[in-house]
C-alpha positions in Angstrom: 4.9 -22.7 -48.9 2.8 -21.0 -46.3 3.9 -19.7 -42.9 0.4 -19.4 -41.4 -2.8 -21.5 -41.4 -4.2 -22.1 -44.9 -7.9 -22.5 -45.8 -9.2 -24.4 -48.8 -11.2 -22.7 -51.5 -15.0 -23.2 -51.6 -15.2 -24.8 -48.1 -17.2 -23.9 -45.0 -15.5 -24.9 -41.8 -17.9 -25.4 -38.9 -16.5 -25.0 -35.4 -17.9 -25.3 -31.9 -16.7 -22.4 -29.7 -16.9 -21.7 -25.9 -15.5 -19.0 -23.6 -15.6 -19.6 -19.9 -14.6 -17.5 -16.9 -14.1 -18.6 -13.3 -13.6 -16.5 -10.2 -12.5 -18.0 -6.8 -10.0 -18.1 -4.0 -6.4 -18.8 -5.1 -6.2 -22.5 -4.0 -9.8 -23.5 -4.7 -10.7 -26.0 -7.3 -12.6 -24.7 -10.3 -15.6 -27.1 -9.7 -17.1 -24.7 -7.1 -16.1 -21.4 -8.7 -18.5 -18.6 -9.6 -18.6 -18.0 -13.4 -20.4 -18.5 -16.7 -19.9 -19.9 -20.1 -20.8 -18.4 -23.5 -20.9 -21.1 -26.2 -21.8 -20.9 -29.9 -21.2 -22.3 -33.3 -18.6 -20.5 -35.5 -18.6 -20.6 -39.3 -15.4 -19.8 -41.2 -14.9 -19.6 -44.9 -12.3 -18.1 -47.3 -13.5 -15.1 -49.2 -10.3 -14.2 -51.2 -6.7 -15.2 -51.7 -4.1 -12.8 -53.0 -3.2 -14.1 -56.5 0.4 -12.9 -55.9 0.8 -14.3 -52.4 -0.8 -17.5 -51.0 -0.1 -16.2 -47.5 -2.5 -13.3 -47.8 -6.1 -14.4 -47.2 -9.4 -12.8 -46.4 -11.5 -14.9 -44.0 -15.1 -14.4 -42.9 -16.0 -15.5 -39.3 -19.6 -15.8 -38.2 -20.9 -16.5 -34.7 -24.2 -18.6 -34.5 -26.6 -20.2 -32.0 -25.3 -18.3 -28.9 -26.0 -19.9 -25.5 -25.2 -18.5 -22.0 -25.1 -20.9 -19.0 -23.4 -21.5 -15.6 -19.9 -22.7 -15.8 -20.6 -25.3 -13.1 -23.7 -27.4 -12.5 -26.2 -25.6 -10.3 -29.5 -26.6 -8.8 -32.4 -24.9 -10.5 -33.1 -22.4 -7.7 -29.4 -21.3 -7.8 -29.2 -20.9 -11.6 -29.7 -17.3 -12.6 -30.1 -18.2 -16.3 -32.9 -20.8 -15.6 -35.9 -20.3 -17.9 -34.3 -17.3 -19.7 -33.7 -17.4 -23.5 -30.3 -16.1 -24.8 -32.1 -13.2 -26.4 -33.5 -12.2 -23.0 -30.2 -12.6 -21.2 -28.1 -10.7 -23.8 -30.7 -8.4 -25.2 -32.1 -8.5 -28.8 -29.9 -5.8 -30.3 -26.7 -7.2 -28.7 -27.5 -10.7 -29.9 -28.0 -9.4 -33.4 -24.8 -7.5 -33.3 -22.9 -10.5 -32.0 -24.1 -12.7 -34.9 -23.1 -10.2 -37.6 -20.0 -11.6 -39.4 -16.5 -10.1 -39.2 -13.8 -10.3 -41.8 -10.1 -10.8 -41.0 -7.2 -10.4 -43.3 -4.5 -12.9 -42.4 -1.0 -12.3 -43.7 1.5 -15.1 -42.8 -0.8 -16.2 -40.1 -1.0 -12.8 -38.4 -4.1 -10.6 -38.4 -3.3 -7.6 -40.6 -6.7 -6.0 -40.6 -9.9 -6.6 -38.6 -13.2 -5.5 -40.3 -16.4 -5.1 -38.5 -19.3 -2.6 -38.3 -18.7 0.9 -37.0 -21.4 1.5 -34.4 -21.5 -1.9 -32.8 -21.5 -2.0 -29.0 -17.9 -2.3 -27.6 -18.8 -5.4 -25.7 -19.8 -7.5 -28.7 -16.9 -6.1 -30.7 -14.6 -7.4 -27.9 -16.0 -10.9 -28.0 -15.4 -11.0 -31.8 -11.9 -9.6 -31.3 -11.3 -12.4 -28.8 -12.4 -15.0 -31.3 -10.5 -13.5 -34.2 -7.3 -13.4 -32.0 -7.4 -17.2 -31.9 -6.9 -17.5 -35.6 -3.5 -15.7 -35.3 -0.6 -18.1 -35.3 2.8 -18.8 -36.9 4.0 -22.2 -38.0 7.6 -21.9 -37.0 9.2 -21.6 -33.5 10.3 -18.1 -32.4 9.4 -14.9 -30.6 7.7 -11.7 -31.9 5.7 -8.7 -30.7 2.1 -9.3 -31.8 -1.0 -7.2 -31.6 -4.2 -9.0 -30.5 -7.1 -8.3 -28.2 -4.7 -7.9 -25.2 -2.7 -5.2 -26.9 0.8 -5.4 -28.2 2.5 -8.3 -26.4 5.7 -10.3 -26.5 4.7 -13.8 -27.8 6.7 -17.0 -28.1 5.8 -19.9 -30.4 6.9 -23.5 -29.9 6.1 -25.8 -32.9 6.2 -29.6 -32.8 4.8 -31.4 -35.9 1.0 -30.6 -35.9 1.0 -28.9 -32.5 1.8 -25.2 -31.9 2.0 -23.7 -28.4 1.7 -19.9 -28.1 2.9 -18.3 -24.8 2.0 -14.6 -24.3 3.9 -12.5 -21.7 1.0 -10.5 -20.2 3.4 -8.2 -18.3 4.7 -6.9 -21.7 1.3 -6.0 -23.1 0.9 -2.4 -24.1 -2.8 -1.5 -23.6 -4.5 1.4 -21.9 -6.0 0.1 -18.7 -6.5 1.7 -15.3 -4.0 0.5 -12.7 -2.6 1.7 -9.4 -0.8 0.1 -6.5 0.1 1.0 -2.9 3.3 2.8 -2.1 4.8 0.2 0.2 5.3 -3.3 -1.2 4.3 -4.9 2.1 0.9 -3.2 2.1 0.5 -4.0 -1.6 -1.0 -6.9 -3.6 1.2 -9.4 -5.4 0.0 -10.3 -9.0 0.8 -13.0 -11.5 -0.7 -13.5 -15.0 -0.1 -16.3 -17.5 -1.5 -17.0 -20.9 -1.0 -20.1 -23.1 -2.8 -21.3 -26.3 -2.4 -24.8 -27.8 -3.3 -25.4 -31.4 -3.7 -28.8 -33.1 -3.5 -28.6 -36.9 -4.7 -30.8 -39.7 -4.1 -30.2 -43.4 -2.4 -27.0 -42.4 -5.6 -25.6 -40.9 -6.9 -25.4 -37.3 -8.4 -28.6 -35.9 -8.7 -27.4 -32.3 -7.6 -24.6 -30.1 -7.4 -24.5 -26.3 -6.5 -21.2 -24.7 -6.2 -20.4 -21.0 -5.3 -17.3 -19.0 -4.8 -17.2 -15.2 -4.6 -14.1 -13.1 -3.7 -14.4 -9.4 -3.9 -11.6 -6.8 -2.7 -12.0 -3.1 -2.3 -9.6 -0.3 1.4 -9.5 0.5 0.9 -9.3 4.2 -1.7 -12.2 4.3 -1.3 -14.4 1.3 -4.3 -16.5 2.3 -6.4 -13.5 1.3 -6.5 -13.4 -2.5 -8.4 -14.2 -5.6 -7.9 -15.8 -9.1 -9.6 -15.3 -12.4 -9.3 -18.1 -15.0 -10.5 -17.5 -18.5 -10.7 -20.4 -21.0 -11.5 -20.5 -24.7 -12.1 -23.6 -26.9 -12.5 -23.9 -30.6 -13.1 -27.3 -32.2 -13.6 -28.2 -35.8 -16.9 -30.2 -36.2 -17.2 -30.5 -39.9 -16.1 -29.2 -43.3 -18.8 -28.6 -45.9 -19.1 -27.3 -49.4 -19.1 -23.5 -49.2 -19.3 -20.3 -51.3 -16.8 -19.6 -54.1 -14.1 -17.0 -53.8 -14.7 -13.3 -54.7 -12.6 -12.3 -57.7 -10.7 -9.1 -57.1 -7.2 -7.7 -57.3 -7.2 -5.8 -53.9 -8.7 -6.4 -50.5 -10.7 -3.1 -50.7 -12.6 -4.4 -53.6 -13.6 -7.6 -51.8 -14.8 -5.7 -48.8 -16.8 -3.3 -50.9 -18.5 -6.2 -52.8 -19.3 -8.0 -49.5 -20.7 -5.0 -47.6 -19.7 -1.4 -48.0 -20.6 -0.8 -44.3 -17.5 -2.7 -43.1 -14.7 -0.6 -41.6 -11.2 -1.5 -40.5 -11.0 -1.3 -36.7 -8.2 -2.0 -34.2 -7.8 -5.6 -33.0 -6.9 -4.5 -29.5 -9.9 -4.3 -27.2 -11.7 -1.1 -26.5 -12.6 -0.1 -22.9 -16.1 -1.1 -21.9 -17.8 -0.2 -18.7 -21.3 -1.2 -17.8 -23.3 1.6 -16.1 -24.7 1.1 -12.6 -28.5 1.4 -12.8 -29.6 1.4 -9.1 -26.5 2.7 -7.4 -27.2 5.3 -4.6 -26.0 8.8 -5.0 -22.9 10.0 -3.0 -25.1 11.9 -0.5 -27.4 8.8 -0.1 -24.4 6.6 0.5 -22.9 9.1 3.0 -26.2 9.2 5.0 -26.2 5.3 5.2 -22.7 5.1 6.7 -22.5 8.5 8.5 -23.1 7.1 12.1 -20.1 4.8 11.8 -17.8 7.8 11.3 -18.6 9.5 14.6 -15.4 10.5 16.4 -16.2 8.2 19.3 -16.4 5.1 17.0 -13.2 5.8 15.1 -11.2 2.8 16.5 -13.8 0.2 15.3 -13.6 -1.9 12.2 -17.0 -0.6 11.0 -15.4 2.9 10.7 -12.6 1.6 8.5 -15.2 -0.4 6.4 -17.4 2.7 5.9 -14.3 4.8 5.1 -13.3 2.4 2.3 -16.8 2.2 0.7 -17.1 6.0 0.9 -13.7 6.5 -0.9 -14.9 4.1 -3.7 -18.0 6.3 -4.2 -16.1 9.6 -4.0 -13.9 8.3 -6.8 -17.0 8.2 -9.1 -18.4 11.5 -8.0 -18.2 15.1 -9.4 -16.6 18.0 -7.6 -20.1 19.5 -7.0 -21.4 16.3 -5.4 -18.4 16.2 -3.1 -18.6 19.9 -2.1 -22.3 19.5 -1.3 -21.5 17.0 1.4 -18.5 18.9 2.8 -20.4 22.2 3.0 -23.5 20.7 4.7 -21.8 18.4 7.3 -21.6 19.1 11.0 -18.2 20.0 12.7 -17.7 16.6 14.4 -18.1 14.6 11.2 -16.1 16.9 8.9 -12.6 15.6 9.8 -13.6 12.1 8.7 -15.2 13.4 5.5 -11.9 15.3 4.8 -9.9 12.0 5.4 -12.0 10.2 2.8 -12.2 12.9 0.2 -8.4 13.4 0.3 -7.7 9.7 0.3 -9.8 9.3 -2.9 -7.0 11.0 -4.8 -9.0 12.0 -7.9 -8.6 15.4 -9.5 -12.3 16.2 -8.6 -11.8 15.3 -4.9 -8.6 17.3 -4.6 -10.3 20.4 -6.2 -13.3 20.1 -4.0 -11.3 19.8 -0.7 -9.0 22.7 -1.7 -11.9 24.9 -2.6 -13.5 24.3 0.8 -10.3 24.7 2.9 -9.0 28.2 3.4 -5.4 28.1 4.7 -5.7 31.8 5.6 -8.4 31.0 8.2 -7.0 29.7 11.5 -10.4 28.4 12.7 -10.4 25.4 10.4 -7.0 24.3 11.7 -8.1 20.7 12.5 -9.5 20.1 9.0 -6.4 21.6 7.4 -4.2 19.2 9.4 -6.4 16.2 8.6 -6.3 17.1 4.9 -2.5 17.3 5.0 -2.0 14.1 6.9 -4.2 12.3 4.4 -2.0 13.7 1.7 1.1 12.4 3.5 -0.5 8.9 3.6 -1.5 9.0 -0.1 -1.1 5.6 -1.7 -0.3 6.9 -5.2 0.2 10.7 -5.0 0.3 12.8 -8.2 2.7 15.4 -9.2 -0.3 17.8 -9.2 -0.8 17.3 -5.4 2.8 18.1 -4.6 2.6 21.2 -6.8 -0.6 22.5 -5.1 0.9 21.9 -1.6 4.1 23.8 -2.6 2.0 26.7 -3.8 0.0 26.7 -0.5 3.3 26.7 1.5 4.6 29.7 -0.5 1.2 31.6 0.1 -0.4 32.9 3.3 -0.9 30.3 6.0 -2.7 31.5 9.1 -1.3 29.0 11.6 2.4 28.2 12.0 1.6 24.5 12.9 -0.1 24.2 9.4 3.0 25.7 7.7 5.1 23.1 9.5 2.8 20.2 8.6 2.7 21.4 4.9 6.4 21.2 4.5 6.7 17.9 6.4 4.0 16.4 4.1 5.8 17.8 1.0 8.9 15.8 2.2 6.8 12.6 2.4 5.4 13.2 -1.2 8.9 13.8 -2.6 9.9 10.4 -1.3 6.9 8.6 -2.7 7.2 10.2 -6.1 11.0 9.5 -6.2 10.4 5.9 -5.3 8.3 5.7 -8.5 11.0 7.2 -10.7 9.5 10.7 -10.4 12.5 12.4 -9.0 13.0 14.5 -12.1 9.4 15.8 -12.4 9.3 19.6 -12.3 7.2 19.8 -9.1 9.5 17.3 -7.3 12.6 19.2 -8.3 11.0 22.5 -7.2 9.9 21.1 -3.8 13.4 19.6 -3.2 15.1 23.0 -4.0 12.7 24.9 -1.7 13.4 22.6 1.3 17.2 22.5 0.9 17.5 26.2 0.1 15.3 27.4 2.9 17.0 25.1 5.4 20.3 26.6 4.4 19.0 30.1 5.0 16.9 29.4 8.2 18.1 31.2 11.3 15.2 30.5 13.8 15.3 27.2 15.5 11.6 26.5 14.7 12.2 26.9 11.0 15.3 24.7 11.1 13.3 22.0 12.8 10.5 22.2 10.3 12.8 21.7 7.3 14.7 19.0 9.1 11.4 17.1 9.6 10.7 17.5 5.9 14.1 16.0 5.1 13.4 13.2 7.6 10.4 12.2 5.4 12.0 13.0 2.0 15.2 11.0 2.7 17.0 12.8 -0.2 20.6 11.6 -0.7 21.6 15.2 -1.3 20.2 16.1 2.1 22.8 14.0 4.0 25.6 16.7 4.1 23.1 19.2 5.6 21.9 16.7 8.2 25.5 15.9 9.2 26.2 19.6 9.7 23.2 20.0 12.0 23.8 16.7 13.8 27.3 17.8 14.7 27.1 21.5 15.3 23.4 22.0 16.1 22.1 22.5 19.6 19.8 20.2 21.7 16.6 19.2 19.8 18.0 20.3 16.4 21.1 18.1 16.7 18.9 15.2 17.9 16.4 15.6 15.1 19.2 15.7 12.4 20.7 12.5 13.9 17.3 10.6 14.0 16.7 11.7 10.3 20.1 10.1 9.3 19.0 7.0 11.2 16.0 6.6 8.8 18.2 6.3 5.7 19.0 2.9 4.2 22.6 1.9 5.5 23.7 1.9 1.8 23.5 5.7 1.8 25.6 6.1 4.9 29.0 6.9 3.5 32.4 7.0 5.2 31.9 10.6 5.9 28.6 9.9 7.7 30.3 7.2 9.9 33.2 9.5 10.7 30.8 12.2 11.8 28.8 9.8 14.0 32.0 8.5 15.6 33.0 12.1 16.4 29.6 12.8 17.9 29.6 9.7 20.0 33.2 10.1 21.3 32.7 13.9 21.6 35.9 14.6 19.7 34.9 18.2 18.8 32.3 19.2 21.4 30.2 17.9 24.2 26.9 16.4 23.0 23.7 15.4 24.8 23.1 11.7 25.6 20.2 11.5 23.1 22.4 12.5 20.2 25.3 10.3 21.2 23.1 7.2 21.6 21.5 7.8 18.2 25.0 8.2 16.7 26.0 4.9 18.3 22.9 3.2 16.9 23.7 4.5 13.4 27.3 3.2 13.6 26.2 -0.2 14.9 23.5 -0.5 12.2 25.6 0.2 9.2 28.2 -2.6 9.0 30.6 -1.3 11.6 34.3 -2.1 11.4 36.1 -4.0 14.2 37.7 -0.8 15.5 34.5 1.1 15.5 32.8 -1.6 17.6 35.9 -1.9 19.9 36.0 1.9 20.5 32.3 1.9 21.4 32.8 -1.0 23.8 35.9 0.6 25.4 33.9 3.8 26.0 31.4 2.0 28.3 32.4 2.8 31.8 33.6 6.3 30.9 30.1 7.5 30.1 27.5 9.2 32.3 26.0 6.5 34.5 22.6 5.9 32.7 24.3 6.1 29.3 26.7 3.4 30.4 23.7 1.2 31.2 21.8 2.1 28.0 24.8 1.3 25.7 25.3 -2.0 27.5 21.7 -2.8 26.9 21.9 -1.9 23.2 25.0 -4.1 22.7 23.2 -7.0 24.5 20.1 -6.5 22.4 22.1 -6.7 19.2 23.6 -10.0 20.3 20.3 -11.5 21.6 18.4 -10.5 18.5 21.2 -11.6 16.1 21.3 -8.3 14.3 23.8 -7.9 11.4 26.5 -6.3 13.5 26.4 -9.1 16.1 29.2 -11.1 14.4 31.6 -8.2 14.6 30.6 -7.5 18.3 31.3 -11.2 19.2 34.8 -10.9 17.6 35.5 -7.8 19.7 34.2 -9.4 22.9 37.0 -12.0 22.7 39.3 -9.1 23.8 39.3 -9.0 27.6 39.9 -5.2 27.6 36.6 -4.7 25.9 34.8 -7.6 27.7 35.2 -7.6 31.4 33.2 -7.6 34.6 33.9 -4.0 35.4 32.4 -2.9 32.1 29.5 -5.3 32.0 28.2 -4.8 35.5 27.3 -1.1 35.3 24.2 -0.1 37.4 21.3 1.9 36.0 17.8 1.7 34.8 18.0 2.6 31.1 17.5 -0.3 28.7 17.0 -1.4 25.1 15.0 -4.5 24.0 13.8 -6.0 20.7 11.3 -8.9 20.3 8.9 -10.5 17.8 5.2 -9.7 17.8 4.6 -12.2 15.0 6.6 -14.5 12.9 4.6 -15.7 9.9 5.1 -17.2 6.5 4.2 -13.9 4.8 5.4 -11.2 7.1 7.0 -10.9 10.5 6.8 -7.9 12.9 9.1 -6.8 15.7 8.7 -4.4 18.6 11.5 -2.6 20.2 11.5 -0.5 23.4 14.4 1.6 24.5 14.4 4.0 27.3 17.1 6.4 28.5 17.1 8.2 31.8 19.2 11.1 33.1 21.3 10.5 36.2 18.6 11.9 38.4 16.0 9.4 37.4 14.0 11.5 35.1 13.1 10.2 31.7 15.2 11.6 28.8 13.8 9.6 26.0 11.5 6.6 25.6 11.2 5.1 22.1 8.7 2.4 21.0 8.9 1.0 17.5 7.0 -1.6 15.5 8.6 -2.8 12.2 6.9 -5.1 9.7 9.1 -6.9 7.1 9.1 -9.7 4.5 12.0 -11.1 2.5 12.3 -8.0 0.3 10.8 -5.0 2.0 10.4 -3.3 5.4 7.8 -1.0 6.8 8.2 1.2 9.8 4.6 0.8 11.0 4.7 2.8 14.2 7.2 4.8 16.3 6.3 6.8 19.3 9.1 8.8 21.0 8.6 10.7 24.2 11.4 13.1 25.1 12.0 15.2 28.1 14.8 17.5 29.2 15.8 20.1 31.8 13.5 18.7 34.5 16.2 18.2 37.1 15.4 21.6 38.7 11.9 20.3 39.8 13.5 17.7 42.1 16.6 19.7 42.9 18.9 17.2 41.2 22.2 17.8 39.3 21.9 17.6 35.5 24.3 15.3 33.5 27.4 16.6 31.6 26.5 18.8 28.7 22.9 19.2 29.8 23.3 22.0 32.5 21.6 24.7 30.5 18.7 22.9 28.8 15.3 24.5 28.8 12.5 22.5 30.5 10.7 20.6 27.8 8.6 17.4 27.2 7.0 16.3 23.9 6.1 13.5 21.7 6.9 12.5 18.1 5.4 9.8 16.0 6.1 7.9 12.7 3.1 6.1 11.2 3.6 3.9 8.2 7.0 5.5 7.3 5.5 9.0 7.6 7.0 11.3 10.3 4.1 13.4 11.8 4.5 16.8 13.3 5.7 16.5 16.9 3.5 17.4 19.8 4.7 19.5 22.8 3.5 18.7 26.3 5.2 21.8 27.8 8.0 24.2 26.9 9.8 26.1 29.5 9.7 26.1 33.3 6.7 28.5 33.6 4.6 26.4 31.2 5.6 23.2 33.1 4.5 24.6 36.4 1.2 25.9 35.1 0.4 22.6 33.5 1.4 20.7 36.6 -1.0 22.8 38.7 -3.9 22.7 36.2 -3.5 19.4 34.3 -5.7 16.4 34.8 -3.2 13.8 33.7 -5.2 13.1 30.5 -3.3 11.8 27.5 -2.7 14.1 24.6 -3.8 13.0 21.2 -1.0 12.5 18.7 -2.9 11.1 15.8 -6.5 10.2 15.3 -8.2 9.5 12.0 -8.6 7.1 9.1 -5.8 6.0 6.9 -5.9 4.3 3.5 -3.3 1.6 3.7 -3.8 -0.8 0.8 -5.1 0.7 -2.4 -4.8 -1.5 -5.4 -6.7 -1.6 -8.7 -6.0 -3.5 -11.8 -8.2 -3.7 -14.9 -7.6 -6.7 -17.1 -8.6 -7.4 -20.7 -9.4 -11.1 -20.9 -8.6 -12.7 -24.2 -12.1 -14.0 -24.6 -13.5 -10.4 -24.6 -14.9 -9.4 -21.2 -13.1 -6.9 -18.9 -12.1 -8.0 -15.4 -10.9 -6.0 -12.5 -9.3 -6.7 -9.1 -9.6 -4.1 -6.4 -8.1 -4.4 -2.9 -8.5 -1.7 -0.3 -7.3 -1.7 3.3 -8.4 1.0 5.8 -7.0 1.7 9.2 -8.9 3.6 12.0 -6.3 4.8 14.5 -6.1 6.6 17.7 -2.7 7.2 19.3 -2.4 9.2 22.4 0.4 9.7 24.9 0.8 11.3 28.3 3.4 12.0 31.0 2.3 12.2 34.7 4.4 13.5 37.5 3.9 13.2 41.2 6.4 15.1 43.3 4.7 13.9 46.4 5.3 10.2 45.6 8.5 11.0 43.6 7.1 9.1 40.7 6.7 9.7 36.9 4.7 7.7 34.4 4.5 7.8 30.6 1.7 6.0 28.8 1.3 5.6 25.1 -2.0 4.1 24.0 -2.4 2.8 20.5 -6.0 1.9 19.4 -6.3 0.4 15.9 -8.9 -1.3 13.8 -8.2 -2.6 10.3 -10.7 -3.5 7.6 -9.5 -5.0 4.2 -11.9 -5.6 1.3 -11.1 -7.2 -2.0 -13.4 -7.4 -5.0 -12.5 -9.4 -8.1 -15.0 -9.2 -10.9 -15.5 -10.2 -14.5 -18.0 -7.8 -16.2 -19.6 -9.0 -19.4 -22.2 -6.3 -19.6 -25.1 -8.7 -19.5 -23.8 -10.8 -16.6 -21.3 -10.1 -13.8 -19.5 -12.7 -11.7 -17.0 -12.2 -9.0 -15.8 -12.6 -5.4 -15.8 -10.3 -2.5 -13.5 -11.0 0.4 -13.1 -9.1 3.6 -11.0 -9.3 6.8 -11.3 -7.2 9.9 -9.6 -6.9 13.3 -9.2 -4.4 16.1 -6.7 -4.2 18.9 -5.2 -2.0 21.5 -1.5 -1.8 22.5 -0.4 0.1 25.6 3.1 0.9 26.5 3.5 2.2 30.1 6.7 3.0 31.9 6.6 3.8 35.6 9.6 5.4 37.4 10.1 5.8 41.2 12.9 8.1 41.9 12.6 8.2 45.7 15.8 6.1 46.1 18.8 5.2 44.0 19.1 3.2 41.8 15.5 4.2 41.0 12.9 1.7 40.1 11.7 1.5 36.6 8.9 -0.8 35.3 8.0 -1.0 31.6 4.9 -2.8 30.4 3.7 -3.5 26.8 0.2 -5.0 26.7 -2.1 -6.0 23.9 -5.8 -6.8 24.6 -7.7 -9.7 23.0 -8.2 -9.0 19.3 -11.2 -10.4 17.3 -10.3 -11.5 13.8 -13.0 -12.1 11.2 -12.9 -13.1 7.5 -15.8 -13.3 5.0 -16.0 -14.5 1.4 -18.9 -14.1 -1.0 -19.0 -15.5 -4.6 -21.7 -14.1 -6.8 -23.2 -14.2 -10.3 -25.7 -11.5 -11.2 -27.9 -10.2 -14.1 -28.8 -6.6 -14.7 -32.4 -7.5 -13.9 -31.4 -8.1 -10.3 -31.3 -11.9 -10.4 -28.3 -12.9 -8.3 -26.7 -16.1 -7.0 -24.4 -15.8 -3.9 -22.4 -18.3 -1.8 -21.0 -17.1 1.5 -18.5 -18.3 4.0 -17.1 -16.7 7.1 -14.8 -17.4 10.0 -14.2 -15.6 13.3 -11.4 -16.2 15.8 -9.8 -14.3 18.7 -6.1 -13.6 19.0 -5.5 -13.8 22.7 -4.1 -10.7 24.3 -0.7 -10.8 26.0 1.9 -8.8 27.8 5.1 -8.7 25.6 8.2 -10.0 27.4 11.1 -7.6 28.0 14.3 -8.4 29.7 14.4 -10.2 33.0 15.8 -7.2 34.9 12.6 -5.4 33.9 10.4 -8.2 35.3 12.3 -8.1 38.6 11.9 -4.3 38.8 8.1 -4.4 38.1 7.7 -6.8 41.1 9.4 -4.2 43.3 7.5 -1.2 41.9 4.1 -2.7 42.3 5.1 -4.4 45.5 5.9 -1.1 47.1 2.7 0.5 45.9 0.5 -0.3 48.9 -1.7 2.7 48.4 -2.4 4.3 45.0 -0.1 7.2 44.2 -1.8 10.5 43.6 -1.0 12.2 40.3 -0.2 15.7 39.2 0.2 16.6 35.6 
């Protein structure tokens, strides 16, 4: 009784074999795909059977008459193989190697040993491994872990009479292959792989085999953009003839020695094979060809993002010396963009090169140091090594205090990214966590406290919550506000009973008087973390007892939660049935502060929302304006952008009375931004009355830059071993060119203030899915690009009360272009390509806010008969 396929003595089995690969868009039919087919004859005969065990057989497999052709019919002018012999396409040496026989020892249907010749090219070995793997099967249903060309995989067999189906779980395969993914799921690529093989048996040997593997890759934020690779193998018995007799021997070793002493046992799992690029430009040649697109003035264009991505790809293949040569020879205006790309490449060579070039003890390269650190903060798959190096830099001499701040803020972001990938226990992560928490505990200067709080705001460590609570409740001004906004970034599941009790004490000022900014943040945290009936009721009952503008802001926040159907809206509706909480007196409060949330897009893949909330002091001067854009799908959320402008202590300029608890605040205005879940170092417009007056008298009203540069958003690579032998790869990269600036203008003459946040962005995404068979490559490149600008302007006239406030959020027309190219190419340069492209324009629009705002804007712009002069 045999448990695997059994060959008859003295017979030669002649098979026809073909292996096909197809590459195309996910939903496309295979009839138009790019791809190729390798077909051949295969001779199989039994060399030896173990006299003590029928289930132990030695089988010789020989490939013959190899042909290479298109997988789909092509006209002669589009057929890259036309008029070329197989020897010419594959190469004489390779063809000879491919046709040398292999020997396989089958024990109970599984390949125990795979014999081939030692110095054969990896590529031909892999094709033979792919063929040998097809002869591995078991004749009873069940699951096992099997080794074949794909590595060690979980395999399930279903047996019905003369038919066997083998399902391989590709996710379970253990094999060394390069792979990395983006940090945030929304910016990443979704993948799916399936593998099935159907055997038809006759006389307990193989009559036919059909195997198929499918690999699908789609961008999570745009599932229309994606690719698939399909690999098929077929083996069909054509005839059985008289063959050679068996070799007499006791052991396998004896048979192998008799057959050919040059045979060696080699692993059945595939070996890595990479074909070399013959005519690829050097790194410096490539840089020269794209350099002009990286000029600072062109940074918010798609071409900049496209060049940035191609430059990163080439840096990833370069040596440290090649990278340093470009950094050292480049002009000042281009260097920040080079640093962006070199840091984003995230290879050991690129990191060594940039750190050798940057000297943190030298204050003159401040801009480059900051660009390097921000690129580290946005790293798509940071290494423990990177965090370790930054920690060492932080402990060493740093010339500029701003760089010290940025260093520790970035360390916080890297801690979170490494923890999200189960790296929380890595030595470098543990050390960086200790450093931030210990130093925050010992910090006495406000500036130092703020710096470590910002690091915690990025790291989101559960063990950081008690420290944040301490500073939120007992800290002063900006520190208290920063600790509260850090707590706001935690997932509600981390916000314990203790957190909510502290937030309630802050909001209701149980222990001490707090500023409006901290109290409103505390209220937002309570309302966003499954509040109890009493918590909501107490907040609603407080409206009417608060400072005037805060009354209006809290009302607006409650109405926004109801209008946008946020999770706590059900509890709020229950409370509103109580007339003490819900009455005209409470709900008719005057003021100009507001909070509003709306949709930018609602799509099948992702949706995005914008929210604007703005809080004024009683005298009409802005206290805080907060613009957020969130992107989310069913399982994940991404805080894409937040721009907060905060001002305080400006009442003295217009001789107004400060609100309760804000009498002694120093004059200050500044801006803070979060970009793709990463809190940047805040920017100060002015600090102190003297600084304010000097800026008022000398300033031009120009916006201050908050962030400008190139960010690697999507960074996905997966190498795949196809069962038929070739190596495939899918690579998707998305780059963002961004320029965010913000300003605050003041005109005492017209008693008007204006804040303006300008967001300029361009996105370029490129995907390349390729099957590399050494002598032929086939694949598909797909790109999409868009650019847009989003402006958020708020104008306040405080010449009368209630003062007039108009908020505007505008987006310009946005071109959107997609391209797709399928190709097949030979090393000689012969190439077939098929291209398709589409361009559309997304119409610009002004995003709606609440009706009160629209009414107010009519008044503001109606009263502006002549243009207001501007100071500051």
